[in-house]
C-alpha positions as CSV (number, residue, x, y, z in Angstrom):
1,M,-12.4,13.5,-13.5
2,S,-10.8,12.7,-10.1
3,T,-8.0,14.9,-8.8
4,G,-6.2,12.1,-7.0
5,K,-3.2,10.3,-8.2
6,I,-2.8,6.7,-9.3
7,K,-0.3,4.6,-7.4
8,A,1.9,2.0,-9.1
9,T,5.3,0.3,-8.7
10,A,8.2,1.0,-11.1
11,A,7.8,-2.6,-12.4
12,E,4.2,-1.9,-13.3
13,V,5.1,1.2,-15.2
14,E,7.9,-0.6,-17.0
15,D,5.5,-3.5,-17.9
16,G,4.1,-1.2,-20.6
17,T,0.7,-2.9,-20.8
18,L,-1.1,-1.5,-17.8
19,G,-3.3,1.6,-17.3
20,A,-5.7,3.1,-14.9
21,C,-8.9,5.0,-14.9
22,L,-8.8,8.5,-13.6
23,A,-12.5,8.5,-13.0
24,C,-12.8,5.4,-10.7
25,G,-9.2,4.3,-10.1
26,E,-9.6,0.8,-11.5
27,R,-6.6,-0.8,-13.2
28,A,-6.8,-1.9,-16.8
29,D,-4.8,-4.6,-18.6
30,G,-3.8,-4.6,-22.3
31,V,-3.4,-0.8,-22.4
32,E,-0.7,0.9,-24.5
33,P,1.8,3.0,-22.5
34,D,0.7,6.2,-24.2
35,A,-3.1,5.4,-24.1
36,R,-5.4,8.3,-23.6
37,K,-9.2,8.3,-23.0
38,Y,-9.8,4.6,-23.4
39,V,-13.2,3.4,-22.1
40,C,-13.1,1.9,-18.6
41,T,-14.6,-1.5,-18.4
42,H,-15.7,-0.8,-14.8
43,C,-17.3,2.7,-14.9
44,K,-17.6,3.1,-18.7
45,E,-16.0,6.6,-18.6
46,R,-13.4,7.5,-21.2
47,E,-10.7,8.1,-18.6
48,V,-8.3,5.2,-18.9
49,Y,-4.7,6.2,-19.6
50,G,-1.5,4.1,-19.8
51,L,0.7,4.2,-16.7
52,Q,3.5,5.9,-18.6
53,E,1.2,8.5,-19.9
54,L,-0.1,9.1,-16.4
55,L,3.5,9.6,-15.3
56,L,4.1,12.2,-17.9
57,M,0.8,14.0,-16.9
58,G,2.0,14.1,-13.3
59,R,-0.9,11.9,-12.2
60,L,1.1,8.8,-11.1
61,D,2.9,8.2,-7.8
62,I,5.5,5.5,-8.0
63,F,6.1,3.5,-4.8
64,C,8.7,0.9,-3.9
65,E,7.8,-2.7,-3.4
66,E,9.0,-4.2,-0.1
């Protein structure tokens, strides 16, 4: 598992249907906010988490859109 953080906007977190893979960093659509260990369609690892779950885990950096 990667030790880096995933970056997302506040709007992406509030969307509630987005996630990201901690193994490869790819984004995932159609993911529940509290998703844990879903299979990544890109790398096939079970490391996809909902963005809100990543926020609670301390693995998400929120940045402002300009």
